[in-house]
C-alpha positions as CSV (number, residue, x, y, z in Angstrom):
1,M,101.9,92.7,90.1
2,A,99.1,90.3,91.1
3,E,97.1,88.3,88.6
4,V,94.0,86.3,89.5
5,S,91.5,84.3,87.6
6,A,88.4,82.2,88.1
7,E,86.2,80.2,85.8
8,A,82.8,78.5,86.1
9,R,80.3,76.8,83.8
10,I,76.9,78.4,84.1
11,E,73.9,76.5,82.9
12,A,72.5,79.3,80.8
13,P,73.1,80.7,77.3
14,A,75.8,83.4,76.9
15,E,73.2,86.1,76.0
16,K,71.4,85.5,79.3
17,V,74.6,85.5,81.3
18,W,75.7,88.7,79.5
19,A,72.4,90.4,80.3
20,Q,73.0,89.7,84.0
21,L,76.6,90.7,83.9
22,V,75.8,94.2,82.5
23,D,72.6,94.7,84.5
24,W,74.3,97.6,86.5
25,P,71.5,98.1,89.0
26,A,71.8,94.4,90.0
27,Y,75.6,94.3,89.7
28,G,76.0,94.1,93.5
29,E,73.8,91.0,93.7
30,W,76.6,88.9,92.3
31,N,79.8,90.9,92.3
32,T,81.1,90.4,95.9
33,T,83.7,93.3,95.8
34,H,81.2,95.8,94.4
35,T,79.7,98.3,96.9
36,G,78.2,100.9,94.6
37,F,78.4,103.2,91.5
38,P,78.7,106.8,92.8
39,R,77.3,108.1,89.5
40,G,75.4,105.0,88.3
41,G,76.8,102.3,86.1
42,P,77.8,103.0,82.5
43,E,74.9,104.4,80.6
44,T,76.0,102.8,77.4
45,L,78.6,100.2,76.8
46,S,81.2,101.3,74.3
47,V,85.0,101.2,74.1
48,G,86.4,104.3,75.7
49,G,83.4,104.7,78.0
50,T,84.2,105.5,81.6
51,F,82.5,104.9,85.0
52,Q,83.3,105.0,88.7
53,E,82.9,102.1,91.0
54,N,83.2,101.8,94.7
55,L,84.5,98.4,95.9
56,K,86.0,96.6,98.8
57,L,88.8,94.1,98.7
58,M,90.6,92.7,101.7
59,G,88.4,94.8,103.9
60,F,89.6,98.1,102.3
61,P,87.2,100.4,100.4
62,A,88.4,101.9,97.1
63,E,87.1,104.0,94.4
64,V,88.1,103.0,90.9
65,Q,87.8,105.0,87.7
66,W,87.2,102.4,85.0
67,T,87.6,102.7,81.2
68,I,86.0,100.1,78.9
69,A,89.0,98.8,76.9
70,E,87.4,95.9,74.9
71,L,83.8,95.0,74.1
72,E,82.2,92.2,72.2
73,P,78.6,91.8,73.5
74,A,77.8,88.4,75.0
75,R,81.5,87.4,74.6
76,L,84.0,89.8,76.1
77,L,84.3,92.9,78.4
78,T,87.6,94.3,79.5
79,I,87.8,97.2,81.8
80,R,91.0,99.0,83.0
81,G,91.0,101.2,86.1
82,K,92.9,103.6,88.3
83,G,92.5,103.0,92.0
84,P,93.9,104.5,95.2
85,M,97.7,104.5,96.0
86,A,98.5,104.5,92.2
87,V,97.2,101.0,91.8
88,D,96.2,100.1,88.2
89,L,93.5,97.4,87.8
90,A,92.2,95.4,84.9
91,T,89.3,93.0,84.7
92,R,88.4,90.8,81.8
93,Y,85.1,88.9,81.5
94,T,85.2,86.2,78.8
95,L,82.0,84.2,78.0
96,T,82.4,81.1,75.9
97,P,79.2,79.3,74.7
98,D,79.2,75.6,75.6
99,G,76.0,74.1,74.2
100,A,73.1,75.4,76.3
101,A,75.6,76.5,79.0
102,T,78.3,79.2,79.1
103,T,81.8,79.1,80.5
104,V,82.6,82.4,82.2
105,R,86.1,83.4,83.0
106,I,87.2,86.4,85.0
107,D,90.8,87.5,84.9
108,G,92.0,90.3,87.1
109,E,95.3,92.2,87.3
110,F,96.6,94.6,89.9
111,T,99.8,96.6,89.4
112,G,101.6,99.4,91.3
113,A,104.0,99.8,94.2
114,A,101.3,99.2,96.9
115,V,100.5,95.8,95.2
116,S,104.0,94.4,95.6
117,L,103.7,94.8,99.4
118,M,100.7,92.6,99.7
119,A,100.6,90.6,96.4
120,G,100.1,87.2,98.1
121,K,97.2,88.3,100.3
122,L,95.7,90.2,97.4
123,K,95.8,87.2,95.1
124,D,94.1,85.0,97.8
125,S,91.4,87.5,98.6
126,A,90.7,88.5,95.0
127,T,90.6,84.8,93.8
128,A,88.1,83.9,96.6
129,A,86.0,87.0,95.6
130,L,86.0,86.0,91.9
131,N,84.9,82.4,92.7
132,E,82.1,83.6,95.0
133,S,81.0,86.1,92.4
134,L,80.8,83.5,89.7
135,R,78.8,81.2,92.1
136,K,76.3,84.0,92.7
137,L,76.2,85.0,89.0
138,G,75.3,81.4,88.1
139,G,72.6,81.3,90.8
140,L,71.0,84.4,89.3
141,V,70.8,83.2,85.7
142,A,70.6,79.4,85.9
């Protein structure tokens, strides 16, 4: 298993950060691993909803089938996915209001036999991607 996380303070209210986070047509403007939604982003956000995403990590393209596991608008979004080579993924976005700003934390988890072979490189690559994504997200909403 590989677990990664990144956190940043964004100088914008949680509702504004959330609106950008779930603006699916603009998702690729800040999420550095995202390459597309083959069938479009989720039409409605609800627990149990599913969507497909194409992404690239460590130079490898992958298609992930995501299921929305937890949802609390402007506060929490957890998605769990199935990727290639029997890799399971989870991503949790947590928004914590901090005055006029918001602390955004992204936690990611990768499990499966293929992950154990490259856990160290995966952690480094995914952590760098999360930090860059948060920097870009902050630039879009601040």
